[in-house]
FIPAGU-396386 format. One record per atom (N, C-alpha, C, CB): residue in three letters; atom name; x, y, z. Coordinates in nm, 4 decimals. Glycine has a CB too. Layout:
# residues N
r / a / east / north / up
Ala / CA / X / Y / Z
...
//
This chain:
# residues 53
r / a / east / north / up
Met / N / -9.3173 / 3.9047 / -6.5983
Met / CA / -9.2729 / 3.8530 / -6.5253
Met / C / -9.2657 / 3.8600 / -6.3631
Met / CB / -9.1998 / 3.8588 / -6.5755
Glu / N / -9.2397 / 3.9776 / -6.3518
Glu / CA / -9.2414 / 4.0256 / -6.2014
Glu / C / -9.3782 / 4.0384 / -6.1568
Glu / CB / -9.1695 / 4.1654 / -6.1782
Gln / N / -9.4992 / 4.0531 / -6.2538
Gln / CA / -9.6194 / 4.0698 / -6.1824
Gln / C / -9.6656 / 3.8794 / -6.1454
Gln / CB / -9.7455 / 4.1755 / -6.2996
Ala / N / -9.5913 / 3.8035 / -6.2542
Ala / CA / -9.6694 / 3.6721 / -6.2380
Ala / C / -9.6127 / 3.6131 / -6.0991
Ala / CB / -9.6437 / 3.5608 / -6.3742
Asn / N / -9.4838 / 3.6747 / -6.0568
Asn / CA / -9.4037 / 3.6540 / -5.9315
Asn / C / -9.4734 / 3.6776 / -5.8289
Asn / CB / -9.2909 / 3.7282 / -5.9185
Ala / N / -9.5289 / 3.8202 / -5.8387
Ala / CA / -9.6069 / 3.8565 / -5.7175
Ala / C / -9.7254 / 3.7615 / -5.7000
Ala / CB / -9.6578 / 4.0041 / -5.7264
Glu / N / -9.7810 / 3.7441 / -5.8106
Glu / CA / -9.9111 / 3.6502 / -5.7863
Glu / C / -9.8974 / 3.5411 / -5.7345
Glu / CB / -9.9796 / 3.6148 / -5.8908
Leu / N / -9.7931 / 3.4741 / -5.7585
Leu / CA / -9.7544 / 3.3277 / -5.7189
Leu / C / -9.7440 / 3.3543 / -5.5810
Leu / CB / -9.6141 / 3.2590 / -5.7859
Thr / N / -9.6268 / 3.4473 / -5.5517
Thr / CA / -9.6297 / 3.4562 / -5.4029
Thr / C / -9.7304 / 3.4640 / -5.2914
Thr / CB / -9.5759 / 3.5426 / -5.3838
Lys / N / -9.8377 / 3.5677 / -5.3587
Lys / CA / -9.9667 / 3.6071 / -5.2913
Lys / C / -10.0362 / 3.4438 / -5.3428
Lys / CB / -10.0546 / 3.7838 / -5.3640
Leu / N / -10.0543 / 3.3542 / -5.3965
Leu / CA / -10.1048 / 3.2329 / -5.3767
Leu / C / -10.0456 / 3.1242 / -5.3102
Leu / CB / -10.1310 / 3.1963 / -5.4752
Arg / N / -9.8966 / 3.1108 / -5.2736
Arg / CA / -9.8304 / 3.0538 / -5.1945
Arg / C / -9.8963 / 3.1210 / -5.0506
Arg / CB / -9.6783 / 3.0711 / -5.2314
Thr / N / -9.8877 / 3.2397 / -5.0195
Thr / CA / -9.8968 / 3.2767 / -4.8927
Thr / C / -10.0433 / 3.2538 / -4.8259
Thr / CB / -9.8542 / 3.4147 / -4.8897
Asp / N / -10.1610 / 3.2475 / -4.9312
Asp / CA / -10.2931 / 3.2358 / -4.9353
Asp / C / -10.2964 / 3.0468 / -4.8938
Asp / CB / -10.3589 / 3.2994 / -5.1054
Phe / N / -10.2215 / 2.9512 / -4.9341
Phe / CA / -10.2244 / 2.8240 / -4.9435
Phe / C / -10.1723 / 2.8014 / -4.7994
Phe / CB / -10.1462 / 2.7643 / -5.0659
Ile / N / -10.0543 / 2.8798 / -4.7677
Ile / CA / -9.9735 / 2.8241 / -4.6224
Ile / C / -10.0980 / 2.8682 / -4.5321
Ile / CB / -9.7936 / 2.9167 / -4.5689
Asp / N / -10.1635 / 2.9880 / -4.5395
Asp / CA / -10.2483 / 3.0571 / -4.4281
Asp / C / -10.3769 / 2.9178 / -4.4307
Asp / CB / -10.3164 / 3.2563 / -4.4840
Arg / N / -10.4173 / 2.8978 / -4.5533
Arg / CA / -10.5284 / 2.7835 / -4.5220
Arg / C / -10.4937 / 2.6606 / -4.4784
Arg / CB / -10.6037 / 2.7504 / -4.6306
Val / N / -10.4045 / 2.6133 / -4.5332
Val / CA / -10.3641 / 2.4752 / -4.5012
Val / C / -10.2364 / 2.4503 / -4.4344
Val / CB / -10.3610 / 2.4021 / -4.6160
Pro / N / -10.2298 / 2.4204 / -4.2922
Pro / CA / -10.1041 / 2.4576 / -4.1903
Pro / C / -9.9980 / 2.3428 / -4.2502
Pro / CB / -10.1452 / 2.4339 / -3.9931
Ile / N / -9.8894 / 2.3654 / -4.2420
Ile / CA / -9.7873 / 2.2374 / -4.3239
Ile / C / -9.7790 / 2.1372 / -4.2513
Ile / CB / -9.6319 / 2.2659 / -4.3562
Val / N / -9.8406 / 2.1442 / -4.0893
Val / CA / -9.8493 / 2.0169 / -4.0395
Val / C / -9.9504 / 1.9273 / -4.0912
Val / CB / -9.8640 / 2.0249 / -3.9128
Gln / N / -10.0787 / 1.9737 / -4.1259
Gln / CA / -10.1316 / 1.8985 / -4.2099
Gln / C / -10.1133 / 1.8519 / -4.3153
Gln / CB / -10.1949 / 1.9225 / -4.2230
Tyr / N / -10.0530 / 1.9390 / -4.4023
Tyr / CA / -10.0117 / 1.8990 / -4.5232
Tyr / C / -9.9351 / 1.7686 / -4.5425
Tyr / CB / -9.9423 / 1.9961 / -4.5678
Glu / N / -9.7869 / 1.7874 / -4.4019
Glu / CA / -9.7507 / 1.6680 / -4.4169
Glu / C / -9.7737 / 1.5630 / -4.3767
Glu / CB / -9.6805 / 1.6635 / -4.4090
Glu / N / -9.9043 / 1.5450 / -4.2965
Glu / CA / -9.9802 / 1.4300 / -4.2886
Glu / C / -10.0439 / 1.3680 / -4.3604
Glu / CB / -10.0398 / 1.4330 / -4.2300
Val / N / -10.1000 / 1.4632 / -4.4560
Val / CA / -10.1951 / 1.3956 / -4.5637
Val / C / -10.0997 / 1.3596 / -4.6634
Val / CB / -10.3174 / 1.4917 / -4.6285
Asn / N / -9.9991 / 1.4281 / -4.6743
Asn / CA / -9.8916 / 1.3629 / -4.7965
Asn / C / -9.8297 / 1.2541 / -4.7436
Asn / CB / -9.7665 / 1.4620 / -4.8499
Lys / N / -9.8215 / 1.2177 / -4.6179
Lys / CA / -9.7501 / 1.0976 / -4.5347
Lys / C / -9.8440 / 0.9629 / -4.5662
Lys / CB / -9.7461 / 1.1346 / -4.3486
Gln / N / -9.9940 / 1.0002 / -4.5590
Gln / CA / -10.0776 / 0.9185 / -4.5680
Gln / C / -10.0993 / 0.8714 / -4.7291
Gln / CB / -10.1876 / 0.9749 / -4.4986
Leu / N / -10.0879 / 0.9866 / -4.8050
Leu / CA / -10.1188 / 0.9691 / -4.9194
Leu / C / -9.9779 / 0.8704 / -5.0035
Leu / CB / -10.1554 / 1.1216 / -4.9711
Val / N / -9.8554 / 0.8801 / -4.9531
Val / CA / -9.7381 / 0.8284 / -4.9978
Val / C / -9.8002 / 0.6711 / -4.9500
Val / CB / -9.5824 / 0.9006 / -4.9227
Gly / N / -9.8111 / 0.6533 / -4.7749
Gly / CA / -9.8330 / 0.5411 / -4.7841
Gly / C / -9.9551 / 0.4657 / -4.8176
Gly / CB / -9.7973 / 0.5159 / -4.7010
Lys / N / -10.0374 / 0.4910 / -4.8514
Lys / CA / -10.1395 / 0.4221 / -4.9829
Lys / C / -10.1199 / 0.4138 / -5.1126
Lys / CB / -10.2539 / 0.4797 / -5.0004
Thr / N / -10.0283 / 0.4942 / -5.1317
Thr / CA / -9.9534 / 0.4859 / -5.2906
Thr / C / -9.8718 / 0.3267 / -5.2773
Thr / CB / -9.8069 / 0.6488 / -5.3225
Arg / N / -9.7869 / 0.3189 / -5.1690
Arg / CA / -9.7103 / 0.1893 / -5.1901
Arg / C / -9.8087 / 0.0767 / -5.1288
Arg / CB / -9.5536 / 0.1918 / -5.1107
Glu / N / -9.9213 / 0.1017 / -5.0639
Glu / CA / -10.0077 / -0.0138 / -5.0673
Glu / C / -10.0447 / -0.0341 / -5.1811
Glu / CB / -10.1130 / -0.0119 / -4.9929
Val / N / -10.1319 / 0.0247 / -5.2570
Val / CA / -10.1685 / -0.0123 / -5.3835
Val / C / -10.0771 / -0.0710 / -5.4863
Val / CB / -10.2175 / 0.0877 / -5.4321
Glu / N / -9.9273 / -0.0085 / -5.4795
Glu / CA / -9.8422 / -0.0906 / -5.5604
Glu / C / -9.7830 / -0.2148 / -5.5284
Glu / CB / -9.7519 / -0.0264 / -5.5903
Ser / N / -9.8186 / -0.2081 / -5.3822
Ser / CA / -9.8005 / -0.3594 / -5.3519
Ser / C / -9.9312 / -0.5064 / -5.3757
Ser / CB / -9.7667 / -0.3453 / -5.1911
Leu / N / -10.0320 / -0.4302 / -5.3956
Leu / CA / -10.1430 / -0.4948 / -5.4043
Leu / C / -10.1537 / -0.5164 / -5.5651
Leu / CB / -10.2597 / -0.4165 / -5.3322
Lys / N / -10.1361 / -0.4403 / -5.6095
Lys / CA / -10.0850 / -0.4489 / -5.7627
Lys / C / -9.9854 / -0.5478 / -5.8110
Lys / CB / -10.0241 / -0.3258 / -5.7991
Glu / N / -9.8665 / -0.5410 / -5.7318
Glu / CA / -9.7808 / -0.6638 / -5.7701
Glu / C / -9.8464 / -0.8053 / -5.7375
Glu / CB / -9.6416 / -0.6554 / -5.6918
Glu / N / -9.9007 / -0.8079 / -5.6250
Glu / CA / -9.9886 / -0.9152 / -5.5467
Glu / C / -10.0674 / -0.9944 / -5.6559
Glu / CB / -10.1002 / -0.8414 / -5.4345
Leu / N / -10.1810 / -0.8787 / -5.7449
Leu / CA / -10.2549 / -0.9207 / -5.8428
Leu / C / -10.1583 / -0.9449 / -5.9444
Leu / CB / -10.3601 / -0.8327 / -5.8776
Asp / N / -10.0933 / -0.9047 / -6.0212
Asp / CA / -10.0390 / -0.9363 / -6.1165
Asp / C / -9.9340 / -1.0669 / -6.0795
Asp / CB / -9.9856 / -0.8136 / -6.1688
Ser / N / -9.9072 / -1.1037 / -5.9981
Ser / CA / -9.8276 / -1.2273 / -5.9393
Ser / C / -9.9089 / -1.3538 / -5.9655
Ser / CB / -9.8006 / -1.2134 / -5.7745
Ala / N / -10.0332 / -1.3672 / -5.9325
Ala / CA / -10.1433 / -1.4094 / -5.9054
Ala / C / -10.1892 / -1.4541 / -6.0350
Ala / CB / -10.2200 / -1.3188 / -5.8373
Ala / N / -10.2079 / -1.3477 / -6.1203
Ala / CA / -10.2260 / -1.3498 / -6.2518
Ala / C / -10.1604 / -1.4271 / -6.3349
Ala / CB / -10.2135 / -1.2502 / -6.2906
Asn / N / -10.0360 / -1.3970 / -6.3141
Asn / CA / -9.9321 / -1.4617 / -6.3995
Asn / C / -9.9394 / -1.6214 / -6.3376
Asn / CB / -9.7664 / -1.3783 / -6.3819
Arg / N / -9.9820 / -1.6639 / -6.2106
Arg / CA / -9.9738 / -1.8172 / -6.1935
Arg / C / -10.1287 / -1.8799 / -6.2476
Arg / CB / -9.9399 / -1.8575 / -6.0130
Tyr / N / -10.2064 / -1.8146 / -6.2877
Tyr / CA / -10.3172 / -1.8713 / -6.3538
Tyr / C / -10.3188 / -1.8417 / -6.4900
Tyr / CB / -10.4357 / -1.8321 / -6.2981
Arg / N / -10.2187 / -1.8283 / -6.5560
Arg / CA / -10.2156 / -1.8132 / -6.7067
Arg / C / -10.1627 / -1.9525 / -6.7651
Arg / CB / -10.1149 / -1.6840 / -6.7535
//
C-alpha cells in the first residue's frame, strides 16, 4: 500500500508539472460549457421530435 501511495504521489507530481493548473481549469471550464450546450441542444432536439410524432 505504501508503495502504491508513493507511485500515486509521483504520478500526481508529474501531472502537475506537465499541465499547469490554470490550463487545466480553463480546459475544464470549456468542457463544462460544451457539455451544457450539448445537453441544451439535445433537449431542443427531443422537444422538436416530440412535436412531430
